[in-house]
SETIFI-284653 format. One line per field, with one value per residue: residue number from 0; residue in three letters; chain; x, y, z of N, C-alpha, C, CB in turn. Coordinates in steps of 0.02 Angstrom, whole numbers, always signed. Glycine has a CB too. Layout:
BEGIN
nr = (NUM / ...) .
rest = (Ala / ...) .
kette = (A / ...) .
n_u = (X / ...) .
n_v = (Y / ...) .
n_w = (Z / ...) .
ca_u = (X / ...) .
ca_v = (Y / ...) .
ca_w = (Z / ...) .
c_u = (X / ...) .
c_v = (Y / ...) .
c_w = (Z / ...) .
cb_u = (X / ...) .
cb_v = (Y / ...) .
cb_w = (Z / ...) .
END
This chain:
BEGIN
nr = (0 / 1 / 2 / 3 / 4 / 5 / 6 / 7 / 8 / 9 / 10 / 11 / 12 / 13 / 14 / 15 / 16 / 17 / 18 / 19 / 20 / 21 / 22 / 23 / 24 / 25 / 26 / 27 / 28 / 29 / 30 / 31 / 32 / 33 / 34 / 35 / 36 / 37 / 38 / 39 / 40 / 41 / 42 / 43 / 44 / 45 / 46 / 47 / 48 / 49 / 50 / 51 / 52 / 53 / 54 / 55 / 56 / 57 / 58 / 59 / 60 / 61 / 62 / 63 / 64 / 65 / 66 / 67 / 68 / 69 / 70 / 71 / 72 / 73 / 74 / 75 / 76 / 77 / 78 / 79 / 80 / 81 / 82 / 83 / 84 / 85 / 86 / 87 / 88 / 89 / 90 / 91 / 92 / 93 / 94 / 95 / 96 / 97 / 98 / 99 / 100 / 101 / 102 / 103 / 104 / 105 / 106 / 107 / 108 / 109 / 110 / 111 / 112 / 113 / 114 / 115 / 116 / 117 / 118 / 119 / 120 / 121 / 122 / 123 / 124 / 125 / 126 / 127 / 128 / 129 / 130 / 131 / 132 / 133 / 134 / 135 / 136 / 137 / 138 / 139 / 140 / 141 / 142 / 143 / 144 / 145 / 146 / 147 / 148 / 149 / 150 / 151 / 152 / 153 / 154 / 155 / 156 / 157 / 158 / 159 / 160 / 161 / 162 / 163 / 164 / 165 / 166 / 167 / 168 / 169 / 170 / 171 / 172 / 173 / 174 / 175 / 176) .
rest = (Asp / Gly / Arg / Asn / Gln / Met / Gly / Ser / Ser / Lys / Ala / Met / Ser / Ala / Tyr / Tyr / Ala / Ala / Ala / Leu / Leu / Gly / Met / Ala / Tyr / Gly / Asp / Ala / Gln / Val / Val / Ser / Ile / Gly / Ser / Thr / Leu / Ala / Ala / Leu / Glu / Ile / Cys / Ala / Ala / Lys / Met / Trp / Tyr / His / Val / Lys / Lys / Asp / Gly / Met / Leu / Tyr / Glu / Lys / Asp / Phe / Thr / Glu / Glu / Asn / Arg / Ile / Met / Gly / Ile / Leu / Trp / Ser / Asn / Lys / Arg / Glu / Ser / Gly / Leu / Trp / Phe / Ala / Pro / Ser / Glu / Trp / Arg / Glu / Ala / Arg / Val / Gly / Ile / Gln / Val / Leu / Pro / Leu / Leu / Pro / Ile / Ser / Glu / Val / Leu / Phe / Ser / Asp / Val / Asn / Tyr / Val / Lys / Glu / Leu / Val / Glu / Trp / Ala / Met / Pro / Ala / Leu / Lys / Arg / Lys / Asp / Ile / Gly / Glu / Glu / Met / Lys / Gly / Phe / Val / Tyr / Ala / Leu / Gln / Ala / Ile / Tyr / Asp / Asn / Asp / Gly / Ala / Leu / Lys / Asn / Val / Glu / Ser / Leu / Lys / Gly / Phe / Glu / Asp / Gly / Asn / Ser / Met / Thr / Asn / Leu / Leu / Trp / Trp / Ile / Tyr / Ser / Arg / Gly) .
kette = (A / A / A / A / A / A / A / A / A / A / A / A / A / A / A / A / A / A / A / A / A / A / A / A / A / A / A / A / A / A / A / A / A / A / A / A / A / A / A / A / A / A / A / A / A / A / A / A / A / A / A / A / A / A / A / A / A / A / A / A / A / A / A / A / A / A / A / A / A / A / A / A / A / A / A / A / A / A / A / A / A / A / A / A / A / A / A / A / A / A / A / A / A / A / A / A / A / A / A / A / A / A / A / A / A / A / A / A / A / A / A / A / A / A / A / A / A / A / A / A / A / A / A / A / A / A / A / A / A / A / A / A / A / A / A / A / A / A / A / A / A / A / A / A / A / A / A / A / A / A / A / A / A / A / A / A / A / A / A / A / A / A / A / A / A / A / A / A / A / A / A / A / A / A / A / A / A) .
n_u = (-4524 / -4570 / -4558 / -4399 / -4246 / -4094 / -3989 / -3998 / -3948 / -3963 / -4099 / -4104 / -4016 / -4085 / -4193 / -4123 / -4072 / -4187 / -4222 / -4114 / -4136 / -4254 / -4204 / -4122 / -4216 / -4290 / -4401 / -4486 / -4574 / -4537 / -4412 / -4434 / -4518 / -4423 / -4317 / -4385 / -4414 / -4291 / -4236 / -4322 / -4292 / -4155 / -4166 / -4237 / -4146 / -4039 / -4096 / -4135 / -4033 / -3905 / -3819 / -3782 / -3657 / -3708 / -3845 / -4014 / -4115 / -4102 / -4076 / -3958 / -3853 / -3851 / -3822 / -3690 / -3616 / -3630 / -3616 / -3679 / -3822 / -3860 / -3961 / -4127 / -4278 / -4460 / -4496 / -4382 / -4204 / -4043 / -3867 / -3783 / -3764 / -3847 / -3742 / -3635 / -3556 / -3584 / -3467 / -3396 / -3378 / -3338 / -3408 / -3538 / -3532 / -3500 / -3615 / -3712 / -3661 / -3639 / -3704 / -3562 / -3594 / -3622 / -3735 / -3712 / -3640 / -3732 / -3806 / -3713 / -3676 / -3655 / -3521 / -3454 / -3525 / -3487 / -3348 / -3349 / -3406 / -3310 / -3199 / -3247 / -3257 / -3135 / -3036 / -3086 / -3039 / -2916 / -2928 / -2878 / -2939 / -2991 / -3058 / -3023 / -3118 / -3232 / -3165 / -3139 / -3253 / -3255 / -3135 / -3176 / -3268 / -3186 / -3117 / -3196 / -3158 / -3027 / -2923 / -2788 / -2758 / -2852 / -2831 / -2705 / -2737 / -2827 / -2745 / -2668 / -2756 / -2798 / -2907 / -3082 / -3249 / -3391 / -3460 / -3387 / -3232 / -3053 / -3036 / -3168 / -3155 / -3043 / -3094 / -3193 / -3122 / -3040 / -3131 / -3174 / -3099) .
n_v = (+1676 / +1801 / +1980 / +2062 / +2147 / +2196 / +2294 / +2415 / +2551 / +2610 / +2641 / +2739 / +2830 / +2878 / +2944 / +3044 / +3108 / +3157 / +3251 / +3341 / +3386 / +3454 / +3559 / +3620 / +3665 / +3745 / +3699 / +3669 / +3573 / +3458 / +3444 / +3416 / +3300 / +3207 / +3213 / +3157 / +3030 / +2978 / +2980 / +2887 / +2774 / +2753 / +2730 / +2611 / +2525 / +2528 / +2453 / +2325 / +2281 / +2307 / +2209 / +2188 / +2134 / +2120 / +2112 / +2081 / +2054 / +1951 / +1772 / +1693 / +1613 / +1665 / +1801 / +1789 / +1752 / +1850 / +2035 / +2112 / +2122 / +2017 / +1986 / +2038 / +1965 / +1954 / +1851 / +1785 / +1785 / +1813 / +1780 / +1781 / +1857 / +1902 / +1901 / +1853 / +1747 / +1705 / +1712 / +1818 / +1944 / +2077 / +2113 / +2110 / +2222 / +2319 / +2327 / +2372 / +2498 / +2564 / +2692 / +2790 / +2923 / +3093 / +3076 / +2944 / +2944 / +2968 / +2846 / +2758 / +2802 / +2754 / +2730 / +2626 / +2509 / +2513 / +2496 / +2357 / +2301 / +2332 / +2263 / +2136 / +2115 / +2134 / +2014 / +1944 / +2014 / +1953 / +1847 / +1737 / +1745 / +1870 / +2022 / +2194 / +2286 / +2302 / +2323 / +2452 / +2504 / +2453 / +2505 / +2638 / +2641 / +2611 / +2728 / +2810 / +2786 / +2774 / +2867 / +2871 / +2730 / +2692 / +2778 / +2728 / +2605 / +2627 / +2695 / +2588 / +2520 / +2449 / +2454 / +2495 / +2493 / +2514 / +2677 / +2717 / +2789 / +2834 / +2965 / +2991 / +2909 / +2973 / +3101 / +3062 / +3010 / +3121 / +3208 / +3162 / +3205) .
n_w = (-5968 / -5930 / -5932 / -5950 / -5898 / -5938 / -5917 / -5812 / -5814 / -5941 / -5951 / -5845 / -5906 / -6013 / -5957 / -5890 / -6002 / -6049 / -5953 / -5967 / -6095 / -6078 / -5998 / -6094 / -6183 / -6098 / -6035 / -5904 / -5860 / -5933 / -5883 / -5745 / -5755 / -5821 / -5726 / -5614 / -5657 / -5684 / -5555 / -5493 / -5566 / -5532 / -5389 / -5402 / -5471 / -5377 / -5277 / -5340 / -5420 / -5367 / -5273 / -5116 / -4992 / -4865 / -4892 / -4893 / -4982 / -5080 / -5084 / -4972 / -5036 / -5167 / -5142 / -5085 / -5196 / -5290 / -5336 / -5417 / -5524 / -5666 / -5775 / -5745 / -5731 / -5744 / -5661 / -5616 / -5597 / -5662 / -5664 / -5770 / -5937 / -6091 / -6185 / -6114 / -5997 / -5822 / -5757 / -5812 / -5742 / -5760 / -5868 / -5821 / -5734 / -5818 / -5906 / -5821 / -5790 / -5913 / -6015 / -5963 / -5869 / -5802 / -5710 / -5676 / -5561 / -5463 / -5468 / -5427 / -5300 / -5166 / -5081 / -5006 / -5057 / -5193 / -5178 / -5136 / -5247 / -5349 / -5295 / -5300 / -5438 / -5493 / -5488 / -5595 / -5702 / -5729 / -5810 / -5939 / -6069 / -6080 / -6145 / -6175 / -6170 / -6075 / -5956 / -5927 / -5868 / -5741 / -5687 / -5693 / -5591 / -5486 / -5476 / -5395 / -5272 / -5271 / -5352 / -5406 / -5422 / -5508 / -5622 / -5659 / -5697 / -5806 / -5897 / -5945 / -6033 / -6191 / -6271 / -6295 / -6242 / -6356 / -6357 / -6252 / -6202 / -6200 / -6166 / -6111 / -5993 / -5932 / -5908 / -5814 / -5711 / -5672 / -5636 / -5516 / -5404) .
ca_u = (-4509 / -4591 / -4516 / -4331 / -4209 / -4021 / -3952 / -4041 / -3914 / -3991 / -4164 / -4083 / -3986 / -4140 / -4231 / -4080 / -4068 / -4251 / -4213 / -4063 / -4175 / -4301 / -4164 / -4102 / -4274 / -4318 / -4461 / -4482 / -4612 / -4496 / -4351 / -4468 / -4533 / -4363 / -4283 / -4416 / -4412 / -4216 / -4227 / -4357 / -4250 / -4096 / -4190 / -4253 / -4082 / -3995 / -4131 / -4143 / -3973 / -3848 / -3819 / -3734 / -3634 / -3756 / -3908 / -4069 / -4168 / -4092 / -4054 / -3890 / -3809 / -3850 / -3790 / -3627 / -3583 / -3644 / -3618 / -3718 / -3868 / -3852 / -4032 / -4185 / -4344 / -4515 / -4504 / -4320 / -4140 / -3983 / -3800 / -3756 / -3794 / -3858 / -3679 / -3572 / -3571 / -3584 / -3390 / -3373 / -3399 / -3330 / -3465 / -3595 / -3518 / -3504 / -3687 / -3750 / -3634 / -3640 / -3647 / -3535 / -3611 / -3627 / -3779 / -3688 / -3614 / -3790 / -3825 / -3661 / -3661 / -3640 / -3449 / -3442 / -3547 / -3442 / -3286 / -3366 / -3416 / -3248 / -3157 / -3276 / -3249 / -3056 / -3007 / -3105 / -2992 / -2849 / -2936 / -2837 / -2978 / -3032 / -3050 / -3005 / -3178 / -3273 / -3124 / -3139 / -3306 / -3232 / -3093 / -3215 / -3303 / -3130 / -3099 / -3242 / -3128 / -2958 / -2909 / -2729 / -2755 / -2901 / -2792 / -2650 / -2767 / -2857 / -2694 / -2645 / -2802 / -2788 / -2972 / -3137 / -3320 / -3429 / -3492 / -3341 / -3167 / -3000 / -3063 / -3221 / -3134 / -3003 / -3142 / -3224 / -3070 / -3009 / -3188 / -3188 / -3057) .
ca_v = (+1700 / +1867 / +2037 / +2061 / +2198 / +2181 / +2353 / +2474 / +2615 / +2633 / +2681 / +2797 / +2878 / +2902 / +2992 / +3098 / +3141 / +3196 / +3310 / +3388 / +3414 / +3502 / +3611 / +3654 / +3700 / +3789 / +3666 / +3649 / +3515 / +3399 / +3434 / +3389 / +3224 / +3173 / +3200 / +3112 / +2965 / +2960 / +2966 / +2822 / +2718 / +2749 / +2693 / +2543 / +2494 / +2518 / +2399 / +2259 / +2264 / +2308 / +2151 / +2200 / +2083 / +2112 / +2121 / +2028 / +2043 / +1888 / +1717 / +1699 / +1587 / +1713 / +1863 / +1771 / +1745 / +1911 / +2095 / +2151 / +2076 / +2007 / +1996 / +2030 / +1950 / +1958 / +1795 / +1751 / +1822 / +1776 / +1806 / +1793 / +1905 / +1877 / +1893 / +1835 / +1701 / +1739 / +1727 / +1881 / +1998 / +2140 / +2127 / +2130 / +2287 / +2366 / +2338 / +2415 / +2567 / +2595 / +2733 / +2824 / +2995 / +3131 / +3047 / +2877 / +2964 / +2956 / +2776 / +2726 / +2848 / +2715 / +2718 / +2558 / +2465 / +2519 / +2460 / +2290 / +2283 / +2330 / +2209 / +2072 / +2110 / +2134 / +1950 / +1922 / +2048 / +1922 / +1788 / +1735 / +1761 / +1935 / +2077 / +2259 / +2337 / +2311 / +2339 / +2521 / +2524 / +2431 / +2558 / +2702 / +2641 / +2615 / +2803 / +2841 / +2791 / +2765 / +2899 / +2851 / +2666 / +2691 / +2812 / +2685 / +2547 / +2657 / +2712 / +2530 / +2489 / +2455 / +2455 / +2525 / +2472 / +2565 / +2721 / +2738 / +2807 / +2857 / +3033 / +2985 / +2884 / +3026 / +3149 / +3035 / +3007 / +3185 / +3245 / +3136 / +3226) .
ca_w = (-5901 / -5919 / -5958 / -5924 / -5907 / -5930 / -5898 / -5785 / -5824 / -6000 / -5938 / -5810 / -5945 / -6059 / -5916 / -5877 / -6067 / -6060 / -5912 / -6005 / -6155 / -6048 / -5978 / -6156 / -6211 / -6049 / -6020 / -5833 / -5851 / -5954 / -5831 / -5686 / -5774 / -5832 / -5662 / -5569 / -5684 / -5672 / -5485 / -5476 / -5594 / -5486 / -5327 / -5417 / -5486 / -5315 / -5243 / -5377 / -5459 / -5328 / -5224 / -5064 / -4949 / -4808 / -4918 / -4865 / -5029 / -5113 / -5041 / -4952 / -5083 / -5222 / -5111 / -5071 / -5256 / -5330 / -5309 / -5460 / -5563 / -5735 / -5804 / -5695 / -5757 / -5699 / -5610 / -5600 / -5600 / -5689 / -5655 / -5840 / -5982 / -6160 / -6218 / -6069 / -5945 / -5753 / -5735 / -5839 / -5694 / -5787 / -5916 / -5786 / -5707 / -5882 / -5937 / -5774 / -5795 / -5981 / -6027 / -5901 / -5875 / -5744 / -5673 / -5652 / -5496 / -5417 / -5467 / -5388 / -5240 / -5105 / -5097 / -4980 / -5105 / -5251 / -5165 / -5134 / -5314 / -5388 / -5263 / -5323 / -5507 / -5502 / -5503 / -5662 / -5752 / -5740 / -5854 / -6004 / -6127 / -6071 / -6187 / -6142 / -6179 / -6016 / -5898 / -5911 / -5819 / -5671 / -5667 / -5680 / -5526 / -5445 / -5467 / -5346 / -5201 / -5281 / -5418 / -5430 / -5447 / -5574 / -5675 / -5685 / -5740 / -5871 / -5947 / -5970 / -6080 / -6266 / -6311 / -6255 / -6264 / -6392 / -6313 / -6200 / -6233 / -6153 / -6149 / -6062 / -5936 / -5897 / -5884 / -5756 / -5654 / -5651 / -5601 / -5452 / -5352) .
c_u = (-4526 / -4544 / -4453 / -4293 / -4139 / -3976 / -3997 / -4011 / -3942 / -4058 / -4147 / -4058 / -4037 / -4177 / -4189 / -4073 / -4133 / -4246 / -4169 / -4096 / -4225 / -4260 / -4138 / -4162 / -4312 / -4390 / -4461 / -4522 / -4572 / -4435 / -4383 / -4486 / -4469 / -4319 / -4313 / -4412 / -4336 / -4208 / -4266 / -4322 / -4188 / -4118 / -4208 / -4194 / -4042 / -4030 / -4123 / -4078 / -3908 / -3856 / -3760 / -3717 / -3680 / -3826 / -3950 / -4116 / -4167 / -4069 / -3979 / -3838 / -3801 / -3811 / -3713 / -3585 / -3585 / -3638 / -3663 / -3762 / -3848 / -3916 / -4081 / -4245 / -4396 / -4522 / -4444 / -4262 / -4087 / -3920 / -3764 / -3788 / -3810 / -3789 / -3620 / -3598 / -3563 / -3509 / -3366 / -3403 / -3386 / -3380 / -3528 / -3588 / -3531 / -3575 / -3727 / -3722 / -3645 / -3708 / -3629 / -3550 / -3612 / -3675 / -3761 / -3664 / -3670 / -3813 / -3774 / -3631 / -3639 / -3566 / -3432 / -3467 / -3504 / -3373 / -3295 / -3370 / -3350 / -3198 / -3181 / -3258 / -3175 / -3028 / -3026 / -3067 / -2924 / -2862 / -2890 / -2876 / -3016 / -3010 / -3037 / -3068 / -3209 / -3227 / -3128 / -3197 / -3295 / -3183 / -3124 / -3246 / -3246 / -3107 / -3140 / -3209 / -3055 / -2935 / -2844 / -2728 / -2797 / -2862 / -2736 / -2681 / -2799 / -2803 / -2658 / -2694 / -2788 / -2849 / -3028 / -3205 / -3348 / -3461 / -3447 / -3275 / -3117 / -3020 / -3117 / -3200 / -3089 / -3040 / -3172 / -3178 / -3052 / -3070 / -3209 / -3156 / -3055) .
c_v = (+1770 / +1920 / +2034 / +2128 / +2187 / +2235 / +2404 / +2545 / +2646 / +2675 / +2749 / +2855 / +2918 / +2962 / +3054 / +3140 / +3186 / +3261 / +3364 / +3423 / +3470 / +3567 / +3652 / +3696 / +3748 / +3767 / +3639 / +3581 / +3455 / +3389 / +3397 / +3309 / +3184 / +3162 / +3159 / +3041 / +2939 / +2940 / +2902 / +2767 / +2706 / +2710 / +2623 / +2503 / +2477 / +2458 / +2331 / +2236 / +2264 / +2265 / +2164 / +2144 / +2071 / +2120 / +2066 / +2015 / +1976 / +1831 / +1719 / +1673 / +1628 / +1771 / +1849 / +1774 / +1802 / +1972 / +2140 / +2107 / +2073 / +2028 / +1987 / +2018 / +1963 / +1904 / +1753 / +1802 / +1778 / +1813 / +1818 / +1847 / +1872 / +1860 / +1868 / +1787 / +1735 / +1751 / +1787 / +1935 / +2069 / +2161 / +2147 / +2203 / +2337 / +2376 / +2370 / +2490 / +2600 / +2632 / +2774 / +2902 / +3030 / +3097 / +2978 / +2892 / +2956 / +2884 / +2741 / +2770 / +2809 / +2690 / +2646 / +2502 / +2458 / +2485 / +2390 / +2263 / +2280 / +2273 / +2141 / +2057 / +2106 / +2066 / +1925 / +1960 / +2010 / +1859 / +1798 / +1761 / +1827 / +1983 / +2141 / +2297 / +2352 / +2333 / +2412 / +2542 / +2505 / +2481 / +2623 / +2702 / +2639 / +2683 / +2837 / +2841 / +2783 / +2796 / +2872 / +2783 / +2660 / +2722 / +2764 / +2629 / +2573 / +2670 / +2647 / +2494 / +2501 / +2464 / +2478 / +2502 / +2536 / +2608 / +2748 / +2753 / +2820 / +2922 / +3035 / +2960 / +2935 / +3076 / +3125 / +3037 / +3075 / +3231 / +3222 / +3171 / +3296) .
c_w = (-5890 / -5943 / -5919 / -5941 / -5893 / -5897 / -5875 / -5801 / -5886 / -5988 / -5902 / -5858 / -5993 / -6017 / -5900 / -5944 / -6074 / -6013 / -5939 / -6060 / -6132 / -6028 / -6041 / -6185 / -6166 / -6029 / -5953 / -5823 / -5871 / -5906 / -5771 / -5703 / -5781 / -5765 / -5619 / -5593 / -5671 / -5602 / -5467 / -5507 / -5553 / -5421 / -5344 / -5430 / -5424 / -5278 / -5273 / -5402 / -5421 / -5271 / -5174 / -5023 / -4894 / -4825 / -4899 / -4922 / -5063 / -5063 / -5029 / -5002 / -5146 / -5204 / -5107 / -5136 / -5301 / -5299 / -5353 / -5503 / -5631 / -5769 / -5749 / -5739 / -5711 / -5641 / -5599 / -5613 / -5625 / -5678 / -5722 / -5876 / -6049 / -6193 / -6180 / -6015 / -5875 / -5729 / -5771 / -5796 / -5719 / -5837 / -5876 / -5756 / -5765 / -5903 / -5884 / -5765 / -5862 / -5997 / -5968 / -5914 / -5811 / -5686 / -5643 / -5580 / -5444 / -5414 / -5422 / -5331 / -5174 / -5111 / -5066 / -5030 / -5170 / -5238 / -5161 / -5206 / -5349 / -5363 / -5290 / -5398 / -5523 / -5524 / -5569 / -5715 / -5767 / -5783 / -5918 / -6067 / -6127 / -6120 / -6147 / -6128 / -6114 / -5954 / -5876 / -5865 / -5748 / -5647 / -5655 / -5610 / -5472 / -5427 / -5415 / -5281 / -5209 / -5347 / -5446 / -5459 / -5509 / -5630 / -5706 / -5724 / -5801 / -5921 / -5978 / -6026 / -6147 / -6303 / -6262 / -6283 / -6310 / -6349 / -6252 / -6236 / -6175 / -6123 / -6099 / -5998 / -5898 / -5872 / -5814 / -5699 / -5627 / -5620 / -5533 / -5393 / -5339) .
cb_u = (-4440 / -4603 / -4553 / -4291 / -4232 / -3993 / -3912 / -4049 / -3838 / -4003 / -4218 / -4028 / -3932 / -4194 / -4254 / -4012 / -4063 / -4319 / -4188 / -4001 / -4218 / -4337 / -4107 / -4078 / -4320 / -4318 / -4473 / -4510 / -4674 / -4471 / -4316 / -4538 / -4573 / -4324 / -4271 / -4486 / -4435 / -4165 / -4250 / -4430 / -4228 / -4069 / -4252 / -4296 / -4042 / -3989 / -4201 / -4192 / -3967 / -3832 / -3809 / -3755 / -3569 / -3742 / -3907 / -4114 / -4167 / -4040 / -4073 / -3882 / -3830 / -3918 / -3821 / -3628 / -3608 / -3707 / -3549 / -3675 / -3940 / -3832 / -4050 / -4197 / -4350 / -4573 / -4558 / -4311 / -4120 / -3990 / -3760 / -3762 / -3747 / -3898 / -3662 / -3536 / -3525 / -3625 / -3339 / -3391 / -3361 / -3270 / -3482 / -3608 / -3444 / -3465 / -3725 / -3751 / -3561 / -3628 / -3658 / -3450 / -3678 / -3652 / -3833 / -3626 / -3587 / -3849 / -3826 / -3606 / -3728 / -3692 / -3400 / -3477 / -3613 / -3432 / -3253 / -3431 / -3462 / -3213 / -3161 / -3353 / -3283 / -3019 / -3026 / -3180 / -2975 / -2811 / -3016 / -2813 / -3026 / -3023 / -3108 / -2956 / -3235 / -3314 / -3053 / -3141 / -3369 / -3199 / -3045 / -3274 / -3354 / -3078 / -3108 / -3309 / -3157 / -2942 / -2905 / -2685 / -2774 / -2974 / -2759 / -2605 / -2822 / -2895 / -2640 / -2633 / -2866 / -2753 / -2990 / -3132 / -3372 / -3477 / -3552 / -3332 / -3174 / -2932 / -3088 / -3272 / -3102 / -2956 / -3199 / -3247 / -3003 / -2970 / -3248 / -3169 / -2996) .
cb_v = (+1690 / +1877 / +2110 / +1998 / +2247 / +2166 / +2379 / +2468 / +2607 / +2572 / +2637 / +2777 / +2844 / +2835 / +2959 / +3071 / +3087 / +3149 / +3291 / +3348 / +3353 / +3470 / +3582 / +3600 / +3651 / +3862 / +3615 / +3708 / +3520 / +3410 / +3511 / +3436 / +3218 / +3212 / +3254 / +3132 / +2966 / +3021 / +3026 / +2820 / +2733 / +2824 / +2726 / +2537 / +2540 / +2589 / +2414 / +2265 / +2310 / +2373 / +2077 / +2251 / +2098 / +2159 / +2130 / +2057 / +2093 / +1898 / +1650 / +1664 / +1521 / +1734 / +1880 / +1704 / +1692 / +1911 / +2120 / +2196 / +2097 / +1936 / +1945 / +2096 / +1883 / +1957 / +1749 / +1685 / +1850 / +1764 / +1759 / +1734 / +1965 / +1931 / +1953 / +1903 / +1640 / +1692 / +1665 / +1891 / +1988 / +2145 / +2063 / +2078 / +2292 / +2334 / +2267 / +2380 / +2568 / +2538 / +2776 / +2809 / +3004 / +3199 / +3044 / +2844 / +3038 / +2998 / +2744 / +2706 / +2892 / +2654 / +2779 / +2550 / +2482 / +2594 / +2483 / +2280 / +2331 / +2401 / +2211 / +2075 / +2169 / +2153 / +1901 / +1930 / +2119 / +1903 / +1780 / +1660 / +1707 / +1967 / +2083 / +2302 / +2309 / +2244 / +2323 / +2559 / +2496 / +2359 / +2565 / +2711 / +2577 / +2581 / +2843 / +2806 / +2734 / +2692 / +2977 / +2857 / +2617 / +2736 / +2877 / +2657 / +2505 / +2724 / +2758 / +2488 / +2509 / +2395 / +2380 / +2604 / +2457 / +2538 / +2685 / +2683 / +2872 / +2864 / +3066 / +2943 / +2823 / +3056 / +3157 / +2967 / +2972 / +3222 / +3243 / +3069 / +3205) .
cb_w = (-5886 / -5850 / -5952 / -5953 / -5874 / -5996 / -5953 / -5705 / -5830 / -6045 / -5889 / -5761 / -5984 / -6080 / -5851 / -5851 / -6127 / -6040 / -5849 / -6035 / -6192 / -5982 / -5936 / -6209 / -6234 / -6076 / -6067 / -5786 / -5888 / -6029 / -5805 / -5670 / -5844 / -5886 / -5628 / -5558 / -5763 / -5687 / -5443 / -5499 / -5668 / -5468 / -5296 / -5472 / -5531 / -5265 / -5240 / -5435 / -5514 / -5309 / -5263 / -5023 / -4925 / -4756 / -4989 / -4798 / -5078 / -5168 / -5073 / -4888 / -5100 / -5242 / -5034 / -5040 / -5287 / -5355 / -5299 / -5501 / -5560 / -5751 / -5864 / -5646 / -5777 / -5739 / -5630 / -5644 / -5532 / -5763 / -5613 / -5881 / -5991 / -6204 / -6244 / -6033 / -5950 / -5696 / -5754 / -5914 / -5627 / -5814 / -5963 / -5733 / -5679 / -5944 / -5961 / -5706 / -5780 / -6035 / -6083 / -5888 / -5908 / -5765 / -5709 / -5701 / -5497 / -5437 / -5540 / -5435 / -5222 / -5097 / -5066 / -4911 / -5120 / -5268 / -5105 / -5095 / -5348 / -5385 / -5182 / -5315 / -5541 / -5434 / -5453 / -5673 / -5726 / -5668 / -5876 / -6019 / -6137 / -6000 / -6229 / -6186 / -6227 / -6002 / -5913 / -5975 / -5838 / -5670 / -5713 / -5735 / -5520 / -5476 / -5533 / -5341 / -5149 / -5279 / -5411 / -5382 / -5396 / -5565 / -5645 / -5627 / -5700 / -5857 / -5912 / -5912 / -6070 / -6294 / -6344 / -6257 / -6192 / -6436 / -6288 / -6144 / -6282 / -6188 / -6210 / -6085 / -5951 / -5937 / -5937 / -5768 / -5678 / -5719 / -5644 / -5452 / -5364) .
END
């Protein structure tokens, strides 16, 4: 089925890291290249991965059922992930946010879309078989428009995805307001 990408945030994070490395070494060319690539990846992720209610890119039935992409292939798309079925909406949100960094603010800068996405994912957090790990990413996005609700939700977590922590989530929440 061609090439595929499951999580756009990792590529964005790599380019962001390159820009930061350029800043650390005082290399303006590396900063410029890293920043440009990060910006292009963010534009592509917003276009291909962020499925908005009123979006026209995908068919109506896909748009009605989805707010974020699972796996995007050269010639198809999937709502599920390699490690999770499509019903695990929190996993899809998590894989598109991970890792939660300052640049995540740019990737998820459309507050109206973020609210749609969180409201779409929240019912999945009530499944009986759900783990705690990916919930933190949904709550992190919630903090973009509802700090108090997100803080309350994060404080109730008992576990975190690798590469995330209570400290990271608290930094994110308290840096929103």
